[in-house]
C-alpha positions in Angstrom: 0.0 0.0 0.0 1.2 3.5 -0.8 0.3 6.6 1.2 0.9 10.0 -0.4 1.6 13.0 1.9 1.5 16.4 0.3 3.4 19.3 1.7 5.4 22.3 0.7 9.1 22.7 1.2 9.0 26.4 0.7 9.5 27.8 4.2 12.0 25.3 5.5 14.1 25.1 2.3 14.1 28.8 1.6 15.6 29.5 5.0 18.6 27.3 4.2 19.2 28.4 0.6 21.8 31.1 -0.1 20.4 32.7 -3.3 17.0 34.0 -4.4 17.2 32.0 -7.7 17.6 28.7 -5.9 14.8 29.5 -3.5 12.3 30.1 -6.3 13.0 26.6 -7.7 11.8 25.1 -4.4 8.6 27.1 -4.1 6.5 24.4 -5.9 4.4 21.8 -4.0 6.3 18.6 -3.7 4.9 15.1 -3.1 6.6 12.3 -1.1 5.8 8.7 -1.7 5.6 6.7 1.6 5.7 2.9 1.5 4.5 2.3 5.0 2.8 4.0 7.9 4.0 7.4 9.0 3.8 9.0 12.4 2.8 12.6 12.8 2.6 15.0 15.7 -1.0 16.3 15.9 -1.7 19.5 17.9 -5.3 19.9 18.9 -6.2 23.4 19.9 -9.6 23.9 21.6 -11.2 27.3 22.0 -14.0 27.6 24.7 -16.8 30.1 25.1 -15.3 31.5 28.3 -12.0 32.4 26.5 -10.0 29.5 27.8 -7.9 27.6 25.3 -6.3 24.2 25.6 -3.8 22.3 23.6 -3.3 18.6 23.4 -0.5 16.9 21.5 -1.0 13.3 20.2 1.1 11.1 18.0 -0.8 9.4 15.2 0.4 6.5 13.1 -1.2 7.0 9.7 -2.0 3.9 7.7 -4.5 5.6 5.5 -4.8 9.3 4.8 -8.5 8.9 4.2 -9.0 7.4 7.7 -6.8 10.1 9.2 -8.8 13.0 7.7 -12.1 11.4 8.5 -11.0 11.0 12.1 -10.5 14.8 12.3 -13.4 15.8 10.1 -14.9 18.0 12.9 -11.6 19.9 13.2 -10.4 22.9 11.2 -6.9 22.4 9.7 -4.7 25.3 10.7 -1.2 24.2 9.5 0.4 21.1 8.1 4.1 20.2 7.8 5.8 16.9 6.9 5.5 15.4 10.4 3.2 17.9 12.1 -0.5 18.8 11.8 -2.3 21.5 13.7 -6.1 21.4 14.1 -8.4 23.9 15.9 -11.9 23.5 17.2 -14.4 25.9 18.8 -16.2 24.2 21.6 -19.7 25.4 22.4 -19.2 25.1 26.2 -17.2 26.6 29.0 -13.8 25.0 29.6 -13.2 22.2 32.1 -11.0 24.6 34.1 -14.0 27.0 34.5 -16.3 24.2 35.4 -13.9 23.3 38.3 -12.9 26.8 39.4 -14.7 29.5 37.4 -16.1 32.6 39.1 -17.6 35.8 37.7 -16.7 39.0 39.4 -15.7 42.6 38.8 -12.2 44.0 38.2 -11.2 47.2 40.1 -12.3 49.1 37.0 -15.8 47.5 37.2 -15.5 45.2 34.3 -17.5 41.9 34.4 -14.9 39.2 34.2 -14.6 35.5 34.6 -11.7 34.4 36.8 -9.9 31.1 37.4 -10.7 31.3 41.2 -12.2 34.0 43.3 -12.2 37.6 42.0 -9.0 39.5 42.8 -7.2 36.3 44.0 -6.6 34.5 40.7 -6.1 35.0 37.1 -8.5 36.6 34.6 -9.8 34.2 32.0 -11.9 36.7 30.0 -13.3 40.2 30.5 -16.7 41.1 29.0 -18.1 44.6 29.6 -18.0 47.4 32.1 -20.8 47.5 34.7 -22.4 50.7 36.0 -22.3 49.7 39.6 -24.4 52.7 40.6 -27.3 51.1 38.9 -26.9 47.7 40.6 -28.7 46.8 43.8 -26.3 46.4 46.7 -27.0 42.6 46.8 -25.8 42.2 43.2 -22.7 44.2 43.9 -21.9 42.0 46.9 -22.6 38.9 44.8 -20.0 40.0 42.2 -17.5 41.1 44.9 -17.6 37.6 46.5 -17.7 35.9 43.1 -20.4 34.0 41.3 -19.6 30.3 40.8 -20.2 28.9 37.3 -20.1 25.2 36.5 -22.0 25.0 33.2 -22.6 26.8 30.0 -26.2 27.6 31.2 -25.0 29.3 34.4 -22.3 31.2 32.3 -24.9 32.5 29.9 -27.4 33.4 32.7 -24.8 35.5 34.5 -23.9 37.4 31.3 -27.6 38.0 30.5 -28.4 39.1 34.1 -25.7 41.8 34.1 -25.8 42.9 30.4 -28.6 45.5 31.1 -26.1 47.3 33.6 -23.4 47.8 31.0 -22.0 51.3 30.7 -21.6 51.1 26.9 -25.0 50.1 25.4 -24.6 48.6 21.9 
């Protein structure tokens, strides 16, 4: 069985060639014939609703390119090199990190933000919009000061919707 892997040499070869004339000769797409399985490094980038991103690296032994591409049919190809492929996927959910330790709160500037941990103690994951705290009831301000725990996409969406009317920049 033969597996064909298509890639360009342009970037790697150009960097090592001394003259512009030689570089132009290698700008064409080349094909490599492979007589057995190949192993590639696959980077899987996930982008979550809450702004968190994750990256997973797996090593895949490819026996059939058709099977390989069908396995990653739900992913968007970002980059491909000889032994490396990068895919990206937008996940319609909050990240596992936010499900474990995500809290909504306000920054010192009054911006509604989701934190990895309690507000003002841990890192900012994503900032959303500035809140006019003068329009908020004292209980809502206190709730944001302590931090509002979110463990699901539904809770995440509900908090954003609850505080959107109090934004200082109405769109």
